[in-house]
Residue, then its C-alpha position, 0 to 999 in steps of 0.5 A: x389853435x385848430x391843431x387839436x381838431x385837425x385830422x392828421x391820420x392821412x399824413x402821419x401814423x397814430x403815434x406821431x399824430x398824438x405827439x404833433x398835437x401835444x407839441x402844437x398846444x405848447x409851441x407858440x407858432x407863427x403865420x406862414x407866408x405864401x412864398x414860404x408855403x410855395x418853397x416848402x411845397x416845391x421841396x416836398x415835390x422834389x423829394x417825392x420825385x427823387x424817391x420815385x427816381x430811386x425806385x426806377x433806378x433800382x429796378x433798372x439796376x436789378x434787371x440789368x445785373x440779373x441779365x449780365x451777372x446773375x450768379x454774382x447778383x444772387x450771392x452779393x446783391x445787385x448794389x454790391x455787385x454793380x459796385x464791384x464791377x464798376x470798381x474793377x472796370x468791367x465784368x471781365x476784369x473782375x473775373x480775372x481778379x483772384x478771390x483775395x483781391x475781390x475780398x479787399x476790393x475798394x480798401x486799397x488805401x487802407x491796405x497800403x497804409x497797413x503794409x507801410x506801417x506794418x499793421x494788420x491788413x483789412x479783411x473786407x472792402x466793398x464786399x462788407x455791404x453784402x447781406x451775408x456779412x451784415x447778418x454775421x457777428x463781428x467775430x465771424x465777419x472776417x471768415x464770412x468775407x473770405x468765404x463769400x469772396x471765394x464764391x463770388x470769384x467763381x460766380x463772376x468767372x461763370x458769368x463772364x466766360x460761361x455760355x449765353x443763357x447761364x442758369x443761376x443754379x451755381x449762385x443759389x447752391x453757393x448761397x445756401x452753403x454759405x448760409x448753412x456755414x454761417x449758422x454753424x459758426x454762430x452756433x459755435x459748432x466746429x468741424x474738421x476741415x481735413x478728412x471727411x469734414x463730418x466729424x465734429x469736435x467736442x464743444x462741451x468742454x468749452x461750455x460751463x455745464x453743471x452735472x448732477x450725480x444720482x445717489x445709488x440706493x445700493x450703497x445703503x445696504x448693510x448686507x455682508x457679501x457683494x452678491x447679496x448687494x447686487x441682489x438688493x440693487x436689482x430688486x430681487x428676492x433673497x430667498x429665490x436663487x437666481x438663474x445667474x448662480x445656476x449658470x455660474x455653477x454649471x460653468x464651474x463644473x464644466x471647467x473642473x471636468x476637463x481639468x481632471x481629464x487633462x491630468x493623465x495626459x500630463x503624466x504621459x507627456x512627462x514620461x515621454x519627455x526623458x525618452x526624447x532627451x535620451x534619443x537626442x543625446x544618442x544622436x549627438x554622441x553618434x554625430x560627434x564620433x563620425x566627425x572625429x573619424x573623418x578628422x583622423x582619416x584626413x590626418x592619415x591622408x595628409x601624412x601619406x602625401x608628405x611621405x610620398x613627397x619626401x621619398x620622391x625628393x630623396x630619389x632625385x637627390x640620389x640620381x643627381x649625386x653620382x654626376x656631382x661626385x665625378x665632377x669633383x674627382x676630375x677637378x681634384x685631379x686637375x688641381x694635383x697635376x697643376x701643382x706638380x707641373x708648377x713645382x717642376 
């Protein structure tokens, strides 16, 4: 066969060309009729036409999406954005959906099946085909779909209800934040959500790191005192006195001087203490005497009041008694007359 000598570099790459030539030598091969060749050529032309139509359709979709929803297109891409809009019905209907609905849009069947069987609900729907979720690992896909759905909902509302000629600054900013967050999650660095959000947790305890401890040469010294050990570790000479010792001696002398000065002041304070105690005792005794005198005066006044009250009552009784005696005498006399008349 002439397959070895034919040049297939225009149709196939170098690797595939070599493989095709090897297989052409081994395979038996048959003659192709004109009708078969016509059908094969017709099929190839159809494939080329479909590929060109696909490129034209993609360009149209890209231009149309950038005109209708530029921020959503930057976040999720042209194809995923168009699918979301077509599934919701329109851009306004998609803008009315919350972020949780945007996240699982397209997975309604799985959602209701999970609710019916009491299993875990799906984490993503059509948004799964976005580039940011495709880049993330399986462990982070749920988090990334939730964050991307939240940003996509905001971008859709800006595109739907914003003024004409809206810029793509919001979409670019949100995409940059999501990419940085994806990088942080893949590196394994966690951050606090509450508070400043800048404080990072210690990730070292979750990683297995081996620590190497260096041996201190000061432990080999056979010197008796601790001060000489320190000198040995610092590399200082034993013969020369250091500045630290002088400073320490000066500090000790200064501490001893005020102690000596404080001794006479302490003796003066000890002498003043009993004098103060005596004064306090005198004051307490004088106040006690004054209180006793006041109590005696109060008692005397009470006794005088009682005497005056008793004298007043006695005078009233004396004034009332003579009238009563006269009445008694008159009654007695009348009784005697009645007895005498009765007997008679």
